[in-house]
N, C-alpha and C positions, 0 to 999 in steps of 0.2 A: 086213356090211361098219360098220363103226364110224363113229361121230362124232363129233366134240365143238367147241370152240369155242377158236383158237386167237387171240393178236392179236401183231401188232407194238407194241410200246409207244412209242410216237413224241412227243416232247414231256413237259411236266412233268406226265405222268399218276400220278406218283404219290401225290395228294393229290385231293380231289375238287375243289378249289379253289384251281388253280394257273394262274397268268399273268403274262404280259411284266410285272415291276415295274420304273417307273421312277423316275429320279433326274436331276430338270433336265432337260436336253434330250437325257436317252438312256433306255435300255429295258435291263432287265435277260435274262441270257441264259437259253436256253429249255432244259430238258434234252433230251435226244433219244435216241432210243434200240432196243433191241434188242425180243428176242421174246418173248413171255408167253403160257402157258397156266395153266390152272387147275392141273393137273399131267398130265404122261403118263409112260407106264412104258413104251410101246409105239416114241415116236418119240425119237430121238439125235440130240442137236446134236454130227456127226460132227468139224466141223470151224467156227470162227468164224475170218475175219480180217478186222480194223476199223482204218479209215484216218483217222485225226481232224488237220484241221487249223482253221486258223480261215475258209478260205475252202471248204471242203467236209469232207462226213463219207461216206466207202463204206465197207460193209457186205455182206461174200460170208459166207454161209451154206453148210454141205452138210449134210443133213438125211438122216436111213434110218428105214426104216419097220423095225422089227428083230420084229414081229410074224409070222402066217404068212398074215395076210388083210390086204387091201385096208384103210385108214383113208380117210375122208373129213372134213374139216376143213374148217369156216368160219374163214378166216384177217379178221383185222380190223387194222386198220393207223389208228390215234389220229393225229388231227393234234393240236398243239398248242392248248389251249385258249386262249380269247381272250374280254375282257371285250365285251359289246355297246357299251358305252363307254367309250372311250378315257380312258386316268389320264395326268392332269398336262401330259406334252407334246404328246399327242395323236396318239401312233403306233400304228397299229394292226398285230398282227399277225394276218391273216385266217386261219390255221390252216395251210396250205399253204407252205414255204419254195421257192426258189427252185431250178432244177435239178433238180426231185423225179420220181423215178425209182424203180419198180418192175419185176423181173422174175425170172420164175419158168422156168430151164432157157434162160437167154436171152433168150428174148422179154418182152415186156410182157406186163401182165395186164389185162384190162378189171375196172371195179369197180361196185360200188353205193356211194352215197353217204348215209349218215346222220346227221341232226341231232339234238342233245337241247340244252335249254336249262336250265342249273341253277341256282339259288342260292348263296350264301355259304355256307349251313347244309347244302347239299349234298340239298335238295329239285328234284326235277326237275317244271319248269312247261312241256313240252314240248307237252302237250295243252292247256293253258289257253289257252296264245298259239296253238293253232290252232282251238281252239272261239271266239277273239275273231277269225279271218279270218287269221294270220298262215300262210305256205307256209314250207316246209322253207329256201328262200331267201332270204325274210324275215326268218328267223329266223336264218343264217349270214350275211348281209350287213344289218344293221339298216337300216331307209329314214328317213337323217335328213334333215333340210330342207333340210342345204345339203351343201357338201364338211364331211366329219366333222371338219378342221381348223379350220373357221370354227365349226359348230354342231353341239354334241349332242345337240339336241330331237327326239325322235320325234314325227314327223307322222301320227296318223292319225285317224279323223271323234272330235269329241268325245265321244260315248256309250262310243268304246271306249277311249279315254284316262281315262274318270270309272272305267272295271270295271279298268285297270291299275292307276290311283293305288290305287284301293281294296284292290286283292290286294295291294301292296306291290311291283308288278312294276316300277315306274317313281318314278322320287322327282318331288319338287315343284316342280323344275326339269325335269320332263318327260325325265331321262336313265333310257333304260332299268339295271334292276341285276339283270341274271342274265348269267351265263357262258355261253359257247356250245363245244361240246363236236361235233364232225364227226370220223368215221372210216370210211375206204373199208373195204370188205369183198367177198372173193370167196373162193370153195368152191377148194378145194384136192383133189386126190386122193394119196395116198401109197400107190403100190404097195408091196407086201410085199420087202424086202428091195432096194431099188433105191433108190437116191440121189438126191435132189433138190435143184438147187441155186436160193439163192434170192440176189438181191442187191436192198437199195436204195441210193440215195444222193440228197443236197440239200447246201443252201449253210445251214447251221446257221443261225440267229440267235443274234447275238452282242452282248452288253453294249458299248455304245459312250457317248461322253460323258463325265463324271464317275463315271459310276457305277464302273468299274475302275481308274481313274485311283490314280497313288499320290504321298502326301505324307507326309512324318513330323512333320507337323503334324496330321494326322488320327491321333490319340490311341490310335483301337483298329483302323488300317490292318494292323499287324502283326502283331497278336493273330490279325484276321480271316484273315490270309496264313498264318500257321500252323494255326490252326485247319481252316479250310476246305481249304487246298490242301498241307497240310505244309511249307512254305517255310522253308529251311534257312536258318541265321543266315549263310551265305557268301550267299544268294540275295537277304536283306532290305540286309545289308551293300552290295552292288552298285548296291540300288534306291535306297539313302539317296545314293551316292556321284553317281549320273546326277542325281539331284535338285538336286546343289548344283551343278550347269551351267545355268543357263538356257536356252540352247542344246539343251538335253535334257528342255524341259518343252513341254505343249502348252497349248494355249487355257486350259484350266484350271488351269494353271499345277500341272501334276502331269504325270510319268511316265508316258504313257498305258500299259494296257494293256486287259484284254481277257477274257472267258472262255466257254468252250464248254464242255455237260455233255452228258453221256452215261447213259440208267438202263441198267446193266449188269448190275444183280443179279436181271433178269430170267432170264438163263440157266440158274437154279437152279431153274427150272420141268422142264428138260427133262430126259429121262432121263439120270442119270450128270454133269448141268450142262452144262458145257461140255468135251467131250472134248480139242481145242485149239485152244489160244484164242493168238492174235497180233494185239498191239497195236501200231500202227504210228504215232508222230505226226512231225508235221513243223511246223517254226518257218518263219515267210515268210522269216526272214533269220537270219545267224548271231548279231547280237549283241542277238537276242532271249532274254529271260529265261523259263524256265518250270518250270509248281513243279505236282504232284497226290500226291496219295496212292493208293499204289499197294504192297499186297504183293506183289512182285516186283521183281527189278531189271531198271535199261532201262540197254539198251547203245546207244553211240555208232554209227552207222553212216555218218556225217557230219557237217558242222558245223551242220545243220540236221533233220538225221531221228534219230529212236529208235526202239527196238525192244524188246519183251518178249514172249517166248515161255511158255505157261504149258499144260503137259497137265496134266487131269483138275480143270478150274479151276470153284471154287464160289464167285463172287466175293462179298464181305462187304458191299459198298458200293457206289453207282453211280459213275461218275466226275466230278469237275470239273476241269479245268484251266486254269491262270490263264498268259498268256503276257504277261508284263512289256517294259517297253521297245518296246510292239509300236505301230508308226506303220501297221498295218493299217487299224485302225479298225473298229468295227461293222459287219459284212455281213449279209446274208438280204433279198431284199425280201421286203414281205407278197403273197402270193397268196389270190386268193379260192378259197374250196373250189369243186372240178369238181362237176360234175353232169350229165357225159355220158359218165361210165365211163372219162376217160383225164386225167392231171394238166392241169392250169392250165402255162400258160407266161407269162402277162401278168401283170409285177407290178402289183399294185391300188395301194400306194403308193410313191412313190420315196423311199425315208428318206435 
């Protein structure tokens, strides 16, 4: 029986140091997404159906082990990394998004939780923190003196604080400098020539506030929409027209917008990529504008639903979807990582 390590790449895990980016009273969107493995020529992603809106992400997979023997895999589902010290706004994304579900063949999967602490340069400091008395829970949910909205000062015995400062793990204001990574892992057996269904779903962390609002006075906003989202001239014209009406502006004096990201390129790690891929995008209302870069046509199914169907898909880029004139607002409550083998269900922080 062969064994390797797979992973569901969830959150902004493309880089060592990715975390929610702050802007005024908002925070940037976190990428969230698909399945990753070093590379396998045994297990094929026969089908992926990806449904994305601002309110939810649903992903339905069918895998099949095409070898003649059973393959056992350690499947890892990394959560979005987050800084131990909140940036600017004080909003913390504690890793697990709201409405988080993992199922295999329609049954919930119990998992083990693993926690790492890394610095911005990628240095793993988990063992250093454990040697100074930090548990996995301490690292994942840094024990601050007060509410995280009021104080970012770490409270530990003076001798521990001195060692943390000397090691550069906290700054002179006692604020932790590491980034937290959490992964849920379980072992999955893939019988030979037998399809396995995997589902995961969650409410994505989306940007809010002034981060993705549109104003023609922002000199680089048009360029960013074209570069990052392949926004058409027609879309930009509609945004400018909306901006001219004060009633179409939000409290930041902009046309409101938000972004949802999804890591798609990890589909290339499976045998033959994604053999049958369906992307379904849903706007919250017909008047919303939508822009994304996709090397395939989108077919309008209704006033709010668009679909693209691709066979033998080898994605060249991850998805970044812009929803303009969006009054839905940012979404996704922060959840504390779970340590009991089952998803958390209580928001850590009301955003």
